[in-house]
C-alpha positions in Angstrom: 103.5 104.0 78.4 102.0 100.4 79.4 98.9 99.0 77.6 96.4 98.7 80.0 95.6 95.2 82.1 93.7 92.4 80.2 90.1 92.8 81.1 88.5 90.1 83.1 85.9 87.8 81.8 82.8 89.3 81.6 79.8 88.3 84.0 76.4 86.9 82.9 75.0 90.2 83.6 77.4 92.3 81.7 77.3 89.7 78.9 73.5 90.4 78.7 73.9 94.2 78.7 76.2 93.8 75.7 73.6 91.7 74.1 70.6 94.4 74.9 72.9 97.0 73.7 73.1 95.5 70.5 69.3 94.7 69.9 69.0 98.7 70.8 71.9 99.1 67.8 69.4 97.1 65.5 66.6 98.9 66.4 64.7 95.6 67.8 62.8 98.2 70.5 60.3 95.2 71.7 63.0 92.7 71.9 65.5 95.1 73.7 62.2 96.2 76.0 61.8 92.1 77.3 65.1 91.5 77.7 66.0 94.7 79.8 62.6 93.8 82.3 64.1 90.1 82.7 67.4 91.4 83.8 65.7 94.0 85.7 64.4 91.1 87.9 67.6 90.7 88.6 69.8 93.6 89.1 67.3 96.4 90.0 69.8 99.0 90.4 72.1 98.2 87.7 72.6 101.8 85.5 73.3 100.2 82.3 69.9 98.8 82.4 67.6 101.2 83.8 69.6 103.2 81.0 68.4 101.0 78.2 64.9 100.4 79.5 64.3 103.6 79.3 65.6 103.9 75.9 63.4 101.2 74.6 60.4 102.5 76.4 60.7 106.2 74.4 61.5 104.6 70.7 58.2 102.0 71.5 56.2 105.2 71.9 55.8 105.0 76.1 57.1 107.9 76.8 55.8 108.4 80.3 57.1 105.5 81.3 60.5 106.3 79.9 60.1 109.3 82.2 59.2 107.2 85.6 62.2 105.1 84.9 64.6 107.7 84.2 63.5 109.2 87.6 63.9 106.3 89.4 67.8 105.8 87.9 68.3 109.6 89.1 67.4 108.5 92.6 70.5 105.5 92.5 72.4 107.2 89.7 72.5 111.0 90.2 75.8 111.9 88.1 74.9 109.7 84.9 74.9 112.5 82.3 73.0 110.2 79.7 70.1 109.7 82.0 69.5 113.4 81.7 70.1 113.6 77.6 67.5 110.6 77.6 65.3 112.9 79.6 66.0 115.4 76.9 64.8 113.3 74.3 61.9 112.2 75.5 60.9 115.7 76.2 61.4 116.4 72.7 59.2 113.6 71.7 56.8 115.2 74.6 56.8 118.6 72.5 58.3 120.3 75.5 61.1 122.1 74.6 61.7 124.2 77.9 61.9 120.6 79.4 64.2 119.4 76.9 66.7 122.5 76.9 66.9 122.0 81.0 67.7 118.4 80.6 70.2 118.3 78.1 72.1 121.4 79.6 72.4 119.1 82.9 73.8 116.2 80.8 76.5 118.5 79.0 77.0 120.1 82.7 77.7 116.2 83.5 79.8 115.4 80.5 80.9 117.7 77.9 81.4 114.9 75.6 78.0 114.1 74.4 77.2 115.2 70.5 73.6 114.4 70.2 73.1 116.8 73.4 74.9 119.6 72.2 73.2 119.1 68.7 70.1 119.1 70.0 70.6 122.0 72.5 71.8 124.2 68.9 68.6 123.8 67.7 66.5 124.4 70.6 68.0 127.4 72.2 68.2 129.0 68.5 64.1 128.0 68.4 63.8 129.9 71.9 65.3 132.8 70.7 68.6 132.7 72.3 71.0 132.6 69.6 74.3 133.5 71.6 73.5 129.8 73.6 73.1 128.3 70.5 76.7 129.5 69.2 77.6 128.5 72.2 76.4 124.5 71.6 77.9 124.9 68.1 81.1 125.4 69.3 81.0 122.6 71.6 79.4 120.3 68.6 82.1 121.6 66.1 84.8 120.6 68.8 83.8 117.6 69.5 83.8 116.7 65.5 86.8 117.6 65.1 88.1 115.2 67.4 88.6 111.1 67.0 85.3 109.4 67.5 87.6 107.3 70.0 88.8 110.3 71.9 85.0 111.4 72.2 83.9 108.1 73.7 86.8 107.9 76.3 86.3 111.2 76.9 82.5 110.1 77.5 82.9 107.1 79.4 85.5 109.0 81.5 83.1 111.7 82.4 80.6 109.0 83.1 82.7 107.1 85.7 83.6 104.1 83.4 87.6 104.5 83.9 89.0 101.5 83.2 87.1 101.0 79.7 87.9 104.8 78.7 91.8 104.1 79.8 91.3 100.6 77.5 90.0 103.0 74.3 92.4 105.7 74.6 95.2 103.5 75.4 94.2 101.7 72.0 94.3 104.9 70.1 97.6 106.5 71.3 99.5 103.2 69.8 98.8 104.8 66.7 98.4 108.4 67.5 101.2 108.6 69.6 101.5 112.7 69.6 97.3 113.5 70.0 97.2 116.3 72.7 93.4 115.7 73.8 94.2 111.9 74.0 97.2 112.5 75.9 95.4 114.9 78.8 92.8 112.4 78.8 94.8 109.6 79.6 96.6 112.0 82.3 92.9 112.5 84.0 92.4 109.2 83.9 96.2 108.6 85.3 95.0 111.4 87.9 91.9 109.5 89.2 93.5 106.3 89.0 96.4 107.9 91.4 98.9 107.1 88.6 100.7 110.5 88.8 104.1 109.8 87.7 102.4 108.9 84.3 100.1 111.7 84.3 102.4 114.2 84.9 104.6 112.9 82.7 102.2 113.0 79.8 100.9 116.7 80.8 104.6 117.7 80.5 104.8 116.0 76.9 101.5 117.7 75.9 102.7 121.2 77.2 105.7 120.9 74.8 103.6 120.6 72.3 101.0 122.9 73.3 102.7 125.7 75.9 99.5 127.9 75.6 97.2 125.2 76.6 95.6 126.5 79.8 93.6 123.9 80.7 96.4 121.2 80.1 98.7 123.2 82.3 95.8 123.6 85.0 95.9 119.6 84.7 99.2 119.5 85.2 99.4 122.1 88.5 96.6 119.8 90.0 99.3 116.9 89.5 102.6 118.7 90.8 100.4 119.4 94.3 99.2 116.2 94.7 103.1 114.8 94.3 103.7 117.3 96.5 105.7 119.5 94.4 104.1 123.0 95.6 106.8 125.4 94.9 106.6 123.7 90.9 102.7 123.8 91.1 103.1 127.6 92.5 104.9 128.5 89.4 102.7 126.9 87.0 99.5 128.7 88.8 101.6 132.1 88.5 101.7 131.7 84.4 98.1 131.0 84.4 97.1 133.7 86.6 98.9 136.3 84.4 96.7 135.1 82.2 93.3 135.3 84.0 93.6 136.8 87.0 90.0 136.0 88.5 90.2 132.5 87.4 88.5 131.1 90.4 90.0 127.7 89.6 93.5 129.2 89.3 93.1 131.1 92.9 91.9 127.7 94.2 94.5 125.8 93.2 97.2 129.0 94.3 95.7 129.0 97.5 96.2 125.1 98.0 99.7 125.4 96.6 100.8 128.3 99.4 99.0 125.9 102.3 101.7 123.4 100.7 104.2 125.6 101.0 103.0 126.4 105.2 102.1 129.6 104.1 98.6 129.3 105.4 97.8 132.7 106.1 98.4 133.4 102.4 95.7 130.4 101.9 93.5 132.0 103.9 93.1 135.4 102.2 92.6 134.3 98.9 90.3 131.3 100.5 88.1 134.0 101.9 88.1 136.3 99.3 86.9 133.2 97.1 84.3 133.2 99.5 82.6 136.9 99.0 82.4 135.8 95.5 79.9 132.6 96.6 79.1 132.6 100.5 77.5 129.4 99.9 80.7 127.4 98.3 80.8 124.4 100.7 84.1 123.7 99.2 85.7 127.0 100.1 84.5 126.7 103.4 85.5 123.4 104.1 89.6 124.7 102.5 89.2 127.5 105.2 88.0 125.1 108.0 91.2 122.8 107.4 94.1 125.7 106.9 92.2 127.4 110.3 92.3 123.4 112.4 96.3 122.8 110.9 97.3 126.4 112.3 95.3 125.7 115.8 92.5 127.7 115.6 90.0 124.6 116.5 87.1 127.1 117.2 87.0 128.8 113.8 87.8 125.7 112.4 84.4 123.8 113.4 82.4 126.9 112.7 83.6 126.8 109.1 82.9 123.0 109.0 79.6 124.0 109.9 79.2 126.3 107.5 80.8 123.7 104.6 77.5 121.4 106.0 75.1 124.0 105.9 75.4 124.8 102.1 75.6 121.4 101.4 73.9 119.3 103.6 75.2 115.7 102.2 78.6 116.9 102.5 80.1 114.1 103.8 83.9 115.5 104.0 82.4 118.6 106.2 81.1 116.0 109.1 83.9 113.7 108.9 86.4 117.0 109.2 84.6 117.3 112.5 84.9 113.5 113.5 88.6 114.2 112.5 89.3 116.9 115.0 89.2 113.8 117.8 87.8 116.2 120.1 84.9 117.4 118.6 81.3 115.9 119.9 78.4 115.8 117.8 74.9 116.5 118.9 71.7 114.0 118.7 70.4 116.2 115.6 73.7 115.8 113.9 73.4 112.4 114.3 69.9 112.0 112.8 70.6 114.1 110.3 73.8 112.4 109.5 71.9 109.2 109.0 69.3 110.5 106.7 72.1 111.6 104.8 73.8 108.7 104.5 70.6 106.3 104.0 69.5 108.9 101.0 69.7 107.0 97.9 71.0 110.3 96.0 73.8 110.7 98.4 77.1 109.9 96.4 79.3 106.9 97.2 82.3 109.6 98.5 79.9 111.6 100.9 77.9 108.4 101.7 81.5 106.8 102.8 82.6 110.0 104.9 79.4 110.0 106.6 79.7 106.5 107.7 83.4 107.1 109.4 81.6 110.3 110.9 78.7 108.4 112.4 81.3 105.6 113.5 83.1 108.3 115.5 79.8 110.1 116.8 78.6 107.0 118.3 81.5 105.8 119.6 81.9 108.9 121.4 78.3 107.8 123.0 79.7 104.5 124.1 76.8 102.7 121.1 79.9 100.3 120.1 77.8 97.7 118.0 76.6 100.4 115.9 79.6 102.4 115.9 81.4 99.5 114.1 79.1 98.8 111.9 79.0 102.3 110.6 83.2 101.8 110.5 82.5 97.8 108.8 80.2 100.0 106.4 82.2 103.0 105.6 85.7 100.8 105.3 83.5 98.2 102.4 82.7 101.3 100.5 86.0 103.1 100.4 87.7 99.8 99.4 85.3 99.3 96.5 86.7 102.4 94.5 90.7 101.3 95.8 92.8 99.3 93.5 95.0 98.2 96.2 97.0 95.0 95.9 98.9 93.5 98.9 101.4 91.4 96.7 103.8 94.4 95.3 104.4 95.6 99.1 105.2 92.2 100.7 107.2 91.4 97.4 109.2 94.9 97.8 109.5 93.7 101.2 111.3 90.4 100.5 113.2 92.1 98.1 114.7 94.3 100.5 115.7 91.3 102.4 117.5 90.3 99.3 119.2 92.9 98.2 120.0 95.3 101.1 121.8 92.7 103.0 124.9 93.4 105.9 127.6 92.8 103.2 125.8 95.4 100.7 126.1 98.2 103.0 129.7 97.1 104.0 130.9 97.7 100.6 128.8 101.0 100.3 130.4 102.5 103.6 131.4 106.4 102.9 128.8 106.4 99.7 125.8 109.1 100.1 125.3 112.8 101.2 127.0 113.1 105.2 124.8 115.9 106.1 122.9 114.9 109.1 120.5 117.0 109.1 117.1 114.6 108.2 115.3 113.2 110.8 112.9 110.0 109.4 110.1 109.2 111.8 108.2 106.0 110.1 106.3 103.3 110.8 102.2 102.6 110.2 99.6 105.7 110.3 97.9 105.9 113.2 101.0 104.6 115.7 102.0 107.9 117.5 104.4 109.6 115.0 102.8 112.8 115.1 102.9 112.8 119.2 107.0 112.2 118.4 107.2 114.8 116.0 105.2 117.6 117.9 108.3 116.3 120.8 111.0 116.8 118.5 109.5 120.0 116.7 109.4 121.5 120.3 113.5 121.6 120.6 114.8 124.7 119.1 117.1 122.9 116.7 114.6 120.6 114.6 111.9 121.9 112.2 108.4 120.4 112.2 107.7 120.2 108.2 105.2 117.5 106.8 104.5 114.1 105.5 107.0 114.8 102.5 107.2 112.7 99.1 110.5 113.0 98.3 111.8 109.4 99.0 108.5 108.0 97.1 109.6 110.1 94.2 113.2 108.7 94.1 111.8 105.3 94.3 109.3 106.0 91.6 112.2 107.5 89.3 114.7 104.1 89.9 111.7 101.6 89.5 111.2 104.0 86.0 108.2 104.8 83.7 107.5 101.3 82.4 106.6 99.3 85.9 105.7 95.7 86.2 105.4 94.9 89.8 105.7 91.1 89.4 109.4 92.2 87.6 110.0 95.5 89.8 113.5 96.9 88.8 113.9 98.5 92.7 115.4 98.4 94.5 117.4 95.8 92.8 118.8 98.9 90.5 120.2 99.9 93.9 123.1 97.5 93.3 123.9 98.8 89.8 124.2 103.0 91.3 128.1 104.3 91.9 128.9 106.7 95.1 128.4 109.7 93.1 124.8 108.9 92.0 123.9 108.5 95.8 125.6 111.2 96.6 124.0 113.3 94.4 120.3 111.7 95.3 120.8 112.9 98.8 121.9 116.4 98.3 119.1 116.6 95.7 117.0 115.8 98.5 117.8 118.3 101.1 118.0 120.8 98.4 114.3 119.8 97.4 112.9 120.0 101.0 114.3 123.4 101.6 111.5 125.0 100.4 110.0 123.5 104.1 112.8 125.1 106.4 113.0 128.1 108.0 116.5 128.1 108.8 116.7 125.3 112.2 119.8 122.4 111.6 117.6 119.7 111.3 114.2 119.1 110.1 111.6 115.9 110.5 110.2 113.8 107.4 107.1 112.7 108.8 106.1 110.0 105.8 105.2 106.6 107.8 106.0 104.7 104.8 109.5 105.9 104.5 110.4 102.2 106.4 110.5 100.2 103.2 113.0 102.1 102.0 115.5 102.7 104.9 118.0 100.7 102.6 118.2 103.8 100.2 117.7 106.5 102.8 120.8 104.9 104.3 122.7 105.0 100.9 122.0 108.7 100.4 121.7 110.2 103.8 123.8 108.1 105.7 124.1 110.2 108.9 120.1 110.8 109.1 118.2 109.6 112.2 115.9 107.3 111.3 113.4 106.8 114.5 110.4 104.2 114.2 107.0 104.9 115.7 105.3 101.8 116.6 101.9 101.0 118.6 100.8 97.7 119.7 99.2 95.7 117.1 95.4 95.5 117.7 95.2 99.4 118.4 97.3 100.2 115.7 95.2 98.6 113.0 92.3 99.3 114.4 92.7 102.9 114.7 93.6 102.6 111.1 90.1 101.0 110.3 88.6 103.8 111.9 90.3 106.2 109.8 89.7 107.7 106.3 92.6 109.3 104.8 92.7 112.2 102.6 94.9 110.5 100.0 97.1 107.1 100.0 97.2 104.7 103.2 94.8 102.3 101.3 95.6 98.9 102.7 93.4 100.5 105.9 90.3 99.9 104.5 90.1 95.8 105.1 91.0 93.8 108.0 93.1 91.6 105.9 95.0 93.8 104.0 95.5 95.8 107.5 96.7 92.9 109.2 99.2 91.6 106.0 100.9 95.5 105.8 101.6 95.7 109.6 102.8 91.7 109.7 104.8 92.8 106.5 106.5 95.7 108.3 107.4 94.3 111.8 109.4 91.5 109.5 110.8 94.1 107.6 112.1 96.3 110.2 113.0 93.3 112.1 115.9 93.1 108.9 117.0 96.5 109.0 118.1 96.0 112.7 120.1 93.0 112.0 121.5 94.6 108.7 121.9 97.9 109.8 122.0 97.6 114.0 121.6 101.1 115.7 120.4 102.8 112.9 116.6 102.6 113.4 115.2 104.5 117.3 112.1 102.2 117.9 109.5 104.0 120.0 106.6 102.1 121.8 103.6 104.3 122.0 102.4 102.8 125.0 106.0 103.6 126.5 105.8 107.3 125.8 102.3 107.5 127.4 103.4 105.9 130.2 106.8 107.3 130.6 106.8 110.8 129.0 110.3 112.2 130.3 111.9 109.4 130.2 111.1 108.6 126.6 111.8 112.1 125.4 115.0 111.9 126.8 116.2 109.3 124.6 114.5 110.1 121.6 116.7 113.4 121.6 119.7 111.5 122.6 119.2 109.3 119.8 119.1 112.3 117.6 122.3 114.1 119.0 120.2 117.0 120.7 120.5 118.1 124.3 117.0 118.1 126.5 114.7 121.5 126.2 111.9 121.4 129.2 109.8 122.2 126.1 109.7 118.9 124.4 107.8 117.8 127.6 105.6 120.2 127.4 105.0 119.9 123.5 101.4 120.2 123.6 102.2 124.6 124.3 104.0 124.6 120.9 102.3 126.6 118.5 102.7 125.2 114.9 101.2 123.9 111.9 100.0 120.5 112.5 98.2 118.3 109.2 97.4 115.3 110.3 94.5 113.4 111.5 96.3 114.0 115.3 96.5 117.8 115.2 94.3 118.2 118.0 95.3 115.5 120.3 99.0 116.7 120.1 97.7 120.0 121.4 96.8 118.7 124.6 98.9 117.0 127.2 98.9 113.3 127.2 96.1 111.1 128.7 96.5 107.7 129.2 92.6 106.6 128.4 93.3 106.4 124.4 95.6 103.2 124.8 92.9 100.7 125.7 90.0 102.3 123.2 89.8 99.1 121.1 88.7 96.8 123.8 85.5 98.6 123.6 85.1 96.5 120.1 87.0 93.5 121.2 83.7 91.6 120.7 83.7 92.3 116.7 87.8 92.0 116.1 87.9 88.3 116.3 88.5 88.5 112.4 91.7 91.3 113.4 93.1 89.0 116.1 93.1 85.9 114.2 94.7 87.6 110.9 97.2 89.5 113.3 98.1 85.7 114.3 101.3 85.4 116.9 101.6 89.5 116.8 98.8 89.5 119.4 99.6 88.2 122.8 97.3 86.4 124.6 
């Protein structure tokens, strides 16, 4: 495991926060109060400053003021556990045991790694005549006391959203305690939060070697496998857990998600509906049901379930964005007003806020209120971008290295390697470039299986890169030159074996992971007879469509104008390289051409894939199959030309995008 990256220099605010914290540690409460009040004038919404202000007020006997400060803190940071712990301390000082119990319980529900709250609850619950609850609190006190302080501290930081600091603390601890079960599990959870899934998978596998009966770790492992699209393996892990606890809601939810991942949406729906019986207002379950119904093409039922999710949780941004993401749904004036109100509410969570922004952008675009629509799209992108760690440099470095390593001479020297089966048809490019339309056309053919955006090629790349990653000196793609013919053969065969679970017997199948354009050289080496189709769209239309889209996971380059433009430029340059060194390997399909001449392009696509023409490929919208992408409802309708130039409604606001794309933009 690598050490965490070096921390950037602290800002003046961070330095002052540390100074105030030191004053509190020295019991210099008056000085801490004065310093916190002064700093608050500069950063009135800062969580740590408000919290320390309340602590200072309580220690100085100003409990009503402390409670008022905490009430303000809650409106801005409602998920911060320590504010509720501090409220509990205030109620203890005010001799209000009932209020203290409620506050401490809220604290530990948000953050189980709060020893002070559990200790207080142990005493208060016993005094309140609740001995069983007091024993539960005592068990938590004992559990935390058995853990190293560094692990407790990091766990508490993680629960309160201090992800990078928690990572630093637990990594430092693991340097000298490399086999500590709880520390490894915590670092895996941090990896899941930061989307470093391969490391999380490895850590949890290690935990389960040491502690095979550790159900919480196995549940984490199953969830990592789901996010890695290893659905069959996840199903096996969940099966083990459900044998032990068949009625566990979390396990059953994970089972339903694994079923959906394997394409068994009816079984997933059955389980989700069973879960809803016991919790009819569970917004997340309504949402999962709606997603499954949408994938199956039952649009009206999915709309009803999305609305039910929103009714169960009025600030549930994902429910509103999911309605918008149908692309065919139109919000009422009342729904738009409600979304505005929820987005502006101080207590709305960040994740809900940016979902609401993207939904409002779509709603206002449909109402032809383009200036305000753009403001919401812009705000949603800024909010979403604030929680990403995307950097364009590694992507661009990889593209340059592909050109250096994967030359025409390189491929000539490796002719005849790989698995020769022609089963896969890869559709690559950028998201929102027409790939779902091409997939639906091909999946309408009697010999072609439509699957999903498979993660197998990216997983192989991660394996070749190795666990000790240094993106300034990557092993991949240079490692390709070190591999022999037998290894390429085995990789190709493994790809076909691992993807078999998504197939039903047709001779060809589609892998529609757009990011595979970065790995066409690898695909050529392991599956030389695979077909590759590049779904391409006019740059302004493509990039702006991505800026309007909130993706469920990945595609983090889409949340800023500069990042999407750089990514598009890198894509165009790399595709030109593949054309030079592998002429004829890739069929480029321009979305605008497909819209203008559907039948001609259908024949061209089928010819490239070695498939005879079938009329149902032109009437693709009649094909009943599950579709999981944002274009699912659009490809269930005939092609319309209206959407080709929708971006021009926003042209007055897109000067920076046009400038960033440079010569790629005609005119």
